[in-house]
N, C-alpha and C positions, 0 to 999 in steps of 0.2 A: 832358678827354680820358679815354678808357677805360684802365684799368690792370687786369692780371690779379689775381684775388683768390685763387682756389683751383682745384684740378682733382681729379678722382676717376675711378675706373674702376668701372663698375657690374657688369662681368663678365656681362653679359646683352646679347643682341642687342635692338635697339630698332627698332620698325617706324616708317616715315616718317609724319609728321603725326599721331602718337598720343602726343605728350608734352604734359603739363600739370603745373601746380603748384597745390596747395591747402592750406588750413589746416584739417585734418580734426579737430583738437581745439580750434580757435578761436584758437590761439596760434602754433604752430610750423608753418612751411611744409614741405611734403613734395613730393618730385618723383615723378611717376607716369608710366608709359608702358606701351604694349603690347609684349610680348616673345614669344619662341617658346613653343610648347606651349599656346597659347590662354590665356595668363596675363597679369596686370598686375603689374609690379613697383612697389613703393612704397619709396622711399628716404627714411628719416628721419634728418636730420643729428644728429650727436652730437659737437659741436665745443666742446672746452674752451678751446682757445687761438684767439682770433679772428684772430691773425696767422699761423696755420699755413697753409702752401701746400697741404697734402694734407688734404682734409676727410674725416673718418671718419663713419661712420653705419651704421645697420642697414637691410638690404634684406629685405623680406618680399614674398611672392608671393600673389596672389589668383587662384584658378582661376575662369575664366569658362566653360570647356568648350565654347565656340564661337569661330569665327574672329572676332577683334576688328577692326572696320572703323573705329571712331572712339571718342573719349572726350573728356570735358570735366569741369572742376571748377568749382564755384560754390555760392553760398548759395541753393539751390533752396527751402529752408525757412528764411526769414529769422528765425523765432523761435528756431531752434536756435543761432544765432550762430556757425555753423561751416560749412565747405564739405562738400558731398557729391560723390561720384564717380559720374558717369553714363557708362555703357559701352554702346556700340551694336554690335550684330552684324548679320548679314544678315537676321535674323528677329525680334530682340528688342531691348528697351531695359531696362537694369537701373540703378536708382539704389541706391547702396550707401553706408552710413554706416560708414566705416573705423574711426572711434573706438570705436564699439560693436560692430563686426563683425556687422552685421545688414543685410539688404536692406530698403530703404525701399519700393520697389515693383518689380514685374517685369511688363513689358508686351510682349505680342506685337505686332510691327510688320512685317507682310508686305512693306512697301515698302522695308525695310532702313534702315540709318543710315550714310550715307556721310560726314556731317559733323554735329557737335553744337556748339551754343553755349548759354550760360546767361546770362539777363539779363531786363530789362524790355523788352517789345515793345509799342510803341504806347501806348494809354491803358489797357491792361490793368493791374489793380492789383497783381498778384502776379508773382513771378519765374517764368520758364518755362524748361524744357529744350526748346530748339528743335532739331528733328531734321529733317535733309534726307535724303530717300531717292530712290526711283525716281519722278521727276516729281512728288513731293509734299513738303510741308512740314507738320510737326505741331508743336504747342506743348503740352507736358505740364506740369501744375502739380505741386505736392508730393503731391497725392492721386492722381496718375496719371490725371488727367482730361484728355482731349484737348480743351482749351478753344478751340483755334484750329487750323484746317486750311485749306490752300489748295494749289493745284497750280501747277507751273511747267513750262517748255517741255521739259525733259529731266532726266536724272539730276543731282541736286545734287552738286557737288564741293567747295564751300566756303561758309561762312557768316560774317557779321560783323554786329554791331549798332552803329549810330551814328545821331546826329541829322542825317539827310541834308538836310532842308529847314529846319533852324534853328527848328522849332516847339516845341522843349522836350521832344519825345518821340522815342524811338528808333525808327528804321526798320530793316528787315532787308535787308541787301545779300547777294544770292544769286548765286554763280557756278555754272554748269552746263556739262555736256558738249556742249551745242549752241553753244558759244562766246559765250554771252550773259551779261551781268551785269544782273540785274534788282533793282529796289528795291521792297520791299513795305511799305506802311503797314498793318499788320495783314494783312487778306486782299486789300487793294487794290493793284494794280500802279501805281506812280506814276512810274517811270523805267525805261528799258531802254537799255543800251549794247552794241553788237556788237563782239566782238573776233575774233581770227583763229585761236584755238586754245582748248582746254579750260582753264578757269580753275582752277588748282590751289590757290591760296591768296588770301585777302583779309584785310586787317587795317585797323582803324580808326585814323586819325591825329587831328590836332587839328581841331576844328570839323567842317566838312562834307567833309574830305579823307579818302581811303582809298587804300591801296596794293593792287595786284593783281599776280599772277604767273601766267603762262601755261605750258602744257606744252612750248612751243617755246623757252623760255629768255627770254621777254620779261618785263620788270618795269617797272611804271610807277605813276603816281599820278593819280587823278581828283579834281577838286574839283566836287562834285555830278556833273553829266552831262558836264563838260568835262575832257578829258585834259590835265593839266599838262605831263607829260613821260613818256617811256618809253625804255628801253634794251634792246638785244638781245644775248644772250650765246650762245656755242656750248654752254655747259653748261645744265643744267635747274635752275630755281629750285624748291626743295622747300617752303620755308615762309617766311613773313614775320612780322615782329614790329615793334612801335614802341618806341623807347627814346630818351630824351634823352641824347645823347652828349656835348654840349658845354656843358651846364648853362645853356642860355638859356631853359629852360622849355617848349620846343617839341620834340615827339618827332620824331626822324628815322626813316627806313625801314631796317630791318635785314633782310637777305636771307641765307638759308642755301642753299647750292648743292650739287649732286650730286657735285662734286669735292672737297667738304670745306671749301670757302672760305666765310667769313662776311664780308660787306661791309656797311657802313653808308653810306647816301647822304643828301644833303640833301633835304628834302621839297620844296624850292622849285625846284631846278635839276637834281638827280640826280647831282651830282658826288660822288665817293667821299671820305668823311671819315675812315673807319677800315676796316681790313681785317685779318683773321686767318684762319688755316687750321688745320683739324683733320685727323687722319690718314685719315678715311673720310667718306663722304657724310653730310650733316647730316640728322638725323631730326627735330629739333624745337628751337625757340628760345622760351624763356619768360622772364618777368621777375618777380621776387619778392624780398622781404626774407628771404633764405634763411638767413642766418647771424646778422646783427645786426638786431633789430626796427627797422623804419622806414628801413633803408638798402636801396634797391632795387638788385638785381643783375641783369645780363643773363646768362642761363644757356644755354649752347649744348650740345647733346647730339648725338652722332654715332650712326650705325647700329651701330657696334661697342661702344657703351656708354661711350665717352669723354665726359667732362663737363668743361667749362671755364666759369668764371664771371668776369665783369668788372664793374667799377663805375666811376662817374664820379669823377674825382679832379682837384682844383685842382692844376696843375703849378707847380713852381717856375721861376724864370727860366732856369736851366740846361737843364731839360727842354724848355721852350718854344723856346729857342735851338737845341737839338739837332734838334727836330722841324722847325723852320723851315729849318735847314740841309739836312736830308734832303729836304724838299719842294722846295727850290731846286735840289738836285742832280738830282732826278728831272725837274724842268722843263728843266734844262740838257741832260740826256740826250735828252729828247724833241725839243728844238729842234735838237740836233746831228744826230739822225736825219733830221729834216725838211730840214736844211741839205744833208746828203749826197744826199738824193733830188733836191733842186732843182739841186744842182751836176751830178749825173749827167744830168738832163734838159737843162740848159744846154749841157753838153758835146755831147750828141747834136744839139741845134739848131745849135751852132757848126760841127759837122762837116757837117751838111746844107747850111748856108750856104756853107761853103768849097767843097764839091763843086759847088754851083750856080754860084758865081763862076768856077770853073775852066771849066765848060761854057760859060758866057757868053763868056769870053775866047776859047775855041776857036771858037765859032760866030759870034762878033762880032755877036751880037744878043741882045736881052733876051727871055727866055722865062720862062714859069712854072717854078719849081723843081718837078720831078716828084717830088722826095723829100718835100716838106712843104707847099708853097704851093697854095692853091686860090683861085678868084676871091673877092674881098671881098664880093660881093653874094650869096654862096651862102646859101640858106635851105632849111629842111626843112618840108615840108607833111605833116601827119598827119591821117588820117581813121579813125574807128572805125565799123565796120559789123557788123551782125548777119547771120550766114550760117546757112542751114538745113543739115540733114543731107543729104549728097550721096554716093551710092554707099556706100562703107565709111568715109567721113570723117565724124566726128561734128559736130554743130552747135557753132558757136564764134563768137567775136568776132574779126574780122580787124583787126589794127592795121596800116594801110597807110601807109607812109612813102615820100616821093619828094623828090629834090633839085630845085632850081629851075634847074639848068643841066646841063652834060655830066658833072659829077662823079658818082662812084659811091659806093654804100653798101657798105662792106666787112664791118662787124660791127654787130650790134644787141644791146644788153644791156638787159633789162627787170627792174627791181626792183619787187616787189609782195609785201607781207606777206600770208601765208596763201594765196597763189595758186599758187606753184611750190614744189617740194621744194627746200629750201635758200633759198627766197625770191628766186631769181635765175634768169633764163632768158637763155642766150646763143645767138644765131643767127649762124652763121659759114658762109655758103655757099661752095662751091668757087670757085676763082679763075676758072673758065670760066663761072660762072653769076652773077657780080656784074653788077648794072645800077644805073641811077639810082633804081630803086624796089624796094621789097621789102614783102611782106605776112607778118606774124607772127600765127599763130592762138593764141588763148588761150581757156581754158575755165574760167570761174568755177565752183567746185563748188556754190555756193549763192548765194542772193540776198543780197548785202551790198555796200555801197559800198567801192570799192578805189581807192587812188591808185597810178597807174603812173608810175614814175620811169624814163625811157628815156634811154639813152646811145647815140648813133649815130656810128659812125666813118666819116668822109667823106674822100675823097681823089680823085686822078686814077687812071686805070687802071694807070699805071706807078708809083704811089706806094708807098713803103715806110714812110712816116710819115703818120699820119692825124690830121685835126682831129676833136675830140670835141664833138658838139652834145648838150646836156643839155636834156630836155624833161620836163614833168610833165603827165599827162592823167588826170583823174578818171573812173572808171567809176561810173555811177549804180547804185543798189541793184537796179533791175530792168533790167539790161542784156541779158539773154538772152530778150528778148521783142521780136518783130518786128511793126511796124505793118502791118496788112493791111486789105483792103477789107471793109466790113461785108456780111455775108450771113447768112441764116437757116439755112444748112447746118451741121449738127453743133454746134448751140448747146449750151453746158454746161447740165446740169440743176440743178446746185448753184448757190446764190446766197446773198448776204447783202445786206440793204437797211437803210438808216437815213436820217435827216433831218439836214441841217446848215444852219446859218444863214450860208451863203456864196453868193457869186455864181459862175456858171459860169466866168468868166475866172480866178478864183482856183484852181479845180480844174484848168483848163487849164495854169496856171503850174506846179502840182504835177506834172502829167503830163510837161511839158517838162523839169522838173528831175530827176525820178526815173526816167525811161525814156530809153533810148539811141535817139535819133531822128536821121535823116539831116538833117532841117530842122525848124524850129519848126512845131508842129502848132497851127493856128489856124483851125478851121472857122467858118463864118458862120451856122450853123443856130441856131434858138432854143433847142434842147435839145442835150445832149451824148450822142453815141453813137460809141464808139471800140472797135475790136477789135484785139487783139494775138494773136500766135501764140507760145506757149511752145515755143521751138525744142528744148528738152531732150526733150520728149515729144510734140510736135506737137499739143498741146491748146490750146483757145481761152481767152482771157481777154477779157471784155467789160465795159466800164465805161459806165454810163448815168447821166445826171443830168437831172432835170426842173427847170423854172423855179421850182417850189415848194420846191426844196432836197432832193428825194428822190434819193438815190444808190443804185444797184444795182450790185453786183459779181457777175458771173456767171462761175463757175469750178467745176470739180469737185474742185479741190485745196483742202481746208480750211485747210492751212497757208499757202498762197499768199493766200487771202482774208484771213486774220489779218494777214499781213505788209502787205497793201494797206491795210487799215484803220489799222494802226499807223503806217505811213508817211504816210498822208493826215492822220491826226490830229496827228502831230508837225509836219508842214509848216504846217498851218492853225491850230496852237496850240489844239487841241480837247482838253480834259481829261476830260470826261464825255460818253459817247456810248452811246445805247441802240440796239442792233442786233437784227435778226431774220434768221435764216439757216436754210437747209435744204440738206443735202448727202446726197442719196439713195445715191450710190455709196459714200460713206464709211460710211453706216449699213449698207449691204449687206455691206461688208467686215467691219464690226464684228460683224454677225450671224453671218457665217461663222466668225469667231474664236470667238464664244461656242459655236457648234455643235461646233467642234473641242475646245474646253475640256470640254464635256459628254461628248464621246466619250472624252477622256483620263480624265475622272473615273470614267466607267463602267468603263473598262479597269483603272484603278487599284483600284477597289473589287473587281473580279473577281479581280485578282491578290492583293489582300490577303486575300480570303476563301479562295482557293486556298492561300495560305501558312499561314493559320490551320488549315485542314483538314489539310494535310500536317504541320504542327507537332504536331497531336493524334495523328496516326498514328504519328509518330516517338516521341512521348511514350509511347504505349501499347506500342510495340515495345521501348523502353528498359525499361519496367517488367517486361514478360514476359521480357526477356533477363536482368534482374537476378534475377527469381524462378528462372529456369532455372539460373543460376549458383549460387544458394544451394542448390537441390535437387540439383545435380550432373547435371542433365539437359540437357546441351549437345548 
């Protein structure tokens, strides 16, 4: 179990996700982080007594003179046998040798640096500083050469290196603001996972496992492309780290939260093993042999500059017994709360039964208890339909629910991650408007698969207690597309075409799986020609396939075409695919953007020349004024 080792106060603000540790002289670990005034603090420990609870040290500041967006430490030049500090700003990348107090390189990077990691990527022979910016990823070597460059779907928010496919080489796991986690083997995309919010942190664990944290408070673990578990908190996860907390040789997942809490969860099941709290939001968590060489410590740093370190320690029998007693007391407390809730529910049911028996005795006949009972054969029928925009009501998916008898639906609660604010929607119609059926509109913000968990409160019209039916309905990735009749009217001009070694029934199976259809689509034609209406913008999507395996996707939305190809490739297990595409509307929009950029550049040059001209005039006036002052001719 972890025990506290030392604490210290940096007396500097620390920016979130900009904390790192490095051995800048090759021997002693130092703590670094971004602080106010566009500076980087460097804390060098100066600890004479290894048992001291307060760690002393020297703090020095490095001026960057630009807003720091990310930083990392690592052996970018392995011949130096020491770590370098790499600092990213909105326009530049700087590699700094703190031991010699010199810049190794300075590189302009217009895409910015939202995240940096240092290590080996793929089969490239040298260490790289991998920088994630605005829709781009760059790999810089020790000579500041951009040896690897690729693009991603949106602004990069987090990076991590791990052997994703167990081939002996590191792949790059990238989290971005478009809610996607992508895995790159050098410049090749080999896996993609969709989440429900911006990925704020990623850390590698043992083998092919990695942890992730989202901006909505979700934390979880993936093993390759499969999610092992996830939990949701009302607080926001700031940073993740891996640390062996129980001495079994397997790293657990450490999470630092916005409320100052630090918890450590099992990598297998997600249960909490250890927790601690700091006085303010966590800014960073690192691990290093900070005080004793070879003894790894878990170091937690808060926004206010509070630092606490912990280490694994074999506990004696008394400590183990004390922790076991504490865990058992917490378990007993949880069970007691559950017992109270069940007893309260039992009391309500007994009261309802008593009232029912009294009414039965008064009426001398057996009737259904209007307080709680409903017919035993009551069932809930659910249908999902795509609805177009009508009048002022936007396009949506209608979740239609209906009971199988005269019972009514009083309340509907729908849980769906990333779909509603707060991830829950409650529909509670007025008492005069309740019926045996109800329709709930939902509007997915983007094309992504969603699991709907529905709770339906059912009873009689005079009921005060209701039975709860729980259902689960999946929404396919392309649920906002309505199947319509084929026609040559308003056909999209953009298209992407490719060849696959698959039969048409397999593509039909993909369509039935990934589109929301009222009934199974199974045409008898020799070739495939299907048309959908994108109800968000009333544009057409046409999918064609010939018997020779040629597939054509017609749409004016390049992003939709990419999603279609990715979805089809994943369903059909296609790893490599050569495509040809043309999107004239997108190119026209791009041309308009370039024209606007040229206009802005001309305006900027004109303003710059005017500023230079006015500066010369002011300079001449200053010289003449100084001459007049000296001559007394004011």
